[in-house]
Residue, then its C-alpha position, 0 to 999 in steps of 0.5 A: x205124032x212123030x217128029x225129029x229135033x230138026x235141025x239139031x240132034x240127028x238120030x243115029x246113024x246121022x249124028x253130027x250131021x244136020x238133022x232134017x225131016x227125012x230122018x223121021x223114019x228112023x225115029x219111027x223105026x226106033x219107036x217100033x223097036x222099043x214098043x215091040x211093034x212092026x214099023x208099019x203099025x207105028x206108021x199107021x198109028x202116026x198117020x191116024x193121029x195126024x189125020x185126027x189132029x189136022x182134021x184130014 
């Protein structure tokens, strides 16, 4: 699962602004960079995790 720290501590480049769930993509992009994976792979894994957690 990927989340933001809404409504506080918006990810770069939105620091100083109110955080919102729409910024979760920026978090996923940073995870992909740090893990040296493609963004699409992180998105797929996160979606799979959410489906398992919420039994979708």
